[in-house]
C-alpha positions, 0 to 999 in steps of 0.5 A: 500499500502507498506510504507517505514519502517526503513527508514520512519524517515530519508525520512520525515526529508528529505522532511520537510527540502525540504519543509522548503528550499521552499518559502511558497509563491510558494508552489503550486503556478504558475511558477516564470514566464510564460516560459515554464518548462524544462523537465528532464526525468530519466528512469533506468533499472530494479529497484525493488520497494523495492530498494531505501530507500525512498521505504523501502530498509534498506540495501542501501544508495540512498541519491539523488534519495531519496531527489528527491522522497521527494522534490516531488510526490512519487507514490505507484501504478505505473506500467511499461507499461511492465515487460521488457525493449523495450516495457515500452520505446515505452510506454514512448516515444509515450503515447500508449500501446507498442503492438500497435506501434509494440513493444510487446517484446525486440528488439534485435540484431538478427532476431531470438530473436527480438520481436519488430519494432517500427512503422513507423507511430509512433509519438514520444515525442521529435517531439511533443515537438520540435513543442512546442519550445523545443530542445530534447536530449537523453542520455544513453540507447535507445533500440528501434532500431539499425538502421535509421529509428529508431535511436534517431536522425531520430525519432526526438532527436536533440541530442543523446549521448549514446547506441543503444542496449539492455544490455551491455555484459560489462559495461566497454567495451560497446558491445553486441554480440561483436558490439559496440552500443555506439553513439554520434548522428549518429557517432560510438564512443568508450569511456573509462569508466564505462557506468553509469559514462559516461552517468551521465557526458555526461547528466551533461555536456548538462545541464550546456551547457543550462544555458543561453539558450533562449529554454527549453529542454527536456532531456530523460536520460535513465540508462541501471543500474541496468540491468545485468551484475551486475557489479559495480566499485571495489570501490563502491563494497568494500565501501558496503562490508565495511559498511555491511560485512554480505551482501551476495555478490550477494546482495552487488553487485547489492546494489552497482550498484544501489548506484553508479547509485544514485551518479550518478544521483546526479551529474545530479542534482548538474549540473541542479542547477549549471546551475540555471535551477533547479527551472524551471525543472520538473523531473520525475524518474521512472523504465522500469520494476520491479527488477530481482529477480535472481540477488538479487533484492528487490521488497518489498512485491510484488510478483515475479519481472521482466519478470513476470505479477505479481505486482513485474515485473510491479509495479515500483518506480516513483516520480516527482518534479517541485520546486514550483508547485508540493509539497515536501514530498507528496504522490499518491496511484493513478494508473498510467502507463509509458504511462501517462507520455507523455501526463502529460509532454506535458501538463506541457509544454503547448503542445498538441497531435494532435492524439489519445493515450491511455496515460492520463495526471496526471498533475492534480494529481501532482499539487495536484488538484482533478482529477477524479478516473481512470476508465480504463481498463489497458492492459499489454503484453509481447511477447518472445522467448525461452519457450514462443515460440514467444507468449505473456503473458498478464494482465488486470487491472481495479480497484482492479481487475487483471487478468493475464497469465504468461505463454502462455499455463496457466490457467488465474489467477485473484486477488483482489490487494485490499484484496490480494495485495501479489497476494497469493490467485487465485480466478479464481481457485475457484468453483465460480468465482467473475463476474469480471472475465467474463468481464476481461477475454473478455476484455483481450481477445479482447485487445490481438486480437487488438494487434496481428494485429499490425506488429511487425517484423522487415522488411527485410533490416533493 
């Protein structure tokens, strides 16, 4: 698996410093008390696998996320449930394959280009955590519905401060197709400022307000950065250009947008400390899909990027930190998906999921305990319009074997990721296909038939 390059020495230094600052008697021990941990889930938008210093980037500075990585467990084979936005968010909040809860593609403003509608019977994470005694809040990008009953408050969050829509056409104007989707709970608002700054400030304010609270919290903080438009604040872009004047303009703008987001995450983590909540909070960081190569994203050694079924579209930087429970500087090459985060957070909270889900808890791995190897066949799907004509592209992963169709009419491709992590040698095209081809192609066909039976169109009037 790929490892950080020239930043490795600095990364290890940060990890060592984090471990040294932790009282030795608490490492991998139980929490300081038996109270439920607070939960902070940070999801960013379109971050490439190689677009953090802790994941090998040599042309950017992301000290706050890197410190979070160094202070906990770094995953090298963590997958988004989909190579585009809405489905991965549905997987995160339901613990299920997104196509099975009605979200195989991107939820958008106009019906003709809308490819999902969250199922009415889907149970979301905030509802489950509220039953376990948690206060719940969502700040930032929602992207799972524009009207009740598919808004954050209607779906179980006590508090929402953010943006309902998909992308913003402008980070400062906060509009999509001329429509204002900014909300404070159910109220339309029109705040001035860059969206990243707003989301960071609102999250920090929420955390400071939790100081001394009797109940634990779950905060879902979802940035829309570094999604297009690549619109960093001018001073952040100037800083990058001054430091690296030879950097191409396209790359400089994306680096500046990511560094600006990292700064905001630093403010959020600082607020957590100010409220004396850092030691009692499990923090998880991930991205909803891989980076968009057309705007300068770096997916490290992985093939392609956002929107594709190749590794660059699906594999994402992910880490988890929990003082006293997750060992600083630890790492895992266990395969896990976004939908595994719901059962993991529930397990950390001592809560249960009463209904069937496809996600599996990785809490034992986080805590440094032995966990049986994952034997699941893992499925990915994306429904889209345009050249896809409303059809899907799909993939199945089992052990080192990955079978995919990256265009609806294209033939299946088969790769052995252990031997060929860059997906350069298509074994399906060989004269003698490996035996895994037949088993995986049948499993993928069965899964596609299953999700095709789930309604995903928005009912009229909603």
